[in-house]
C-alpha positions, 0 to 999 in steps of 0.5 A: 468518510468520503474520498476527500483529502483531509490533510491540508499539506497533502501535496507537500507530503506526497512529494516526499514519498520514496517508499510505498508500503501496503497491507496485503489482505483487504488492500491488494486483495478483496480479503477473500482467501480460498484454502484447500488441502495443500493450496491457498489462493488469493486474487490480486488486481493486475493494475495494482503495481507501478513505478515506485519502490514498493513493500508489502507488510502483512500480519499473515504468512502466505505462499500466494503473497510470496509468489505474487510478490516475486512475480512483481519483483517488489522491493520488500516483503514482510508477511508474518505475525507481529507488529507492522510498525516494527516491520516498517522500522526494519525496512527504514533501517535497511533503506536509510529512509524516514517515516516521513518518506513512507506512504502506507495504505491499509484497511484494518486494525493492524494497519493503524500503527503504520498509518499513524507514523507514515508521511502519507496514509491511505485507506481503501474505500471498504476499510474500517471506519477507524482506518478511514478516519486516520487516512490522509486520503480514502481511495474510491476503489475497494481493496483488491479492486485497484485501490493500490494503483489509485494511491500509487498514481496519486503519489506519482502525479504529485511528484510530476512523474506520471506523464513520463510513465504514460509517455514511456508506455505509449511508445 
């Protein structure tokens, strides 16, 4: 699987996205977790954030994830064992949005259900084959190496918002 779009109506689907949800371990991070006696460390890519409503859906509870989410002021954080489909459904109920307005980016088996239902789905370059086969787009970047930013830029460009963001940052 390459970084080629596989859904013919991708631009139309991208314009509908109002909520960008992603897995954490293996997507926002390179899947490495350093665990000590009282600490857990994860490495996040500094450019994996941008001007779009964001939520993180993880199958794993993590203090490091909570701290980074708070620093970035993400809109939604669900990080505990259970169904990611149920977690996203709860966010949708809270926001009044539909699955069609969601973009989800994943890398592994637990992400397949949310990706299948999302209006637009992304897979990171180093995700498993099944995830990449389900995705509308496979990023060039690996998990934890800017894949989330790549997907966010893709959405913002399709929505005609990217140039405004660049212009505002160049002031």
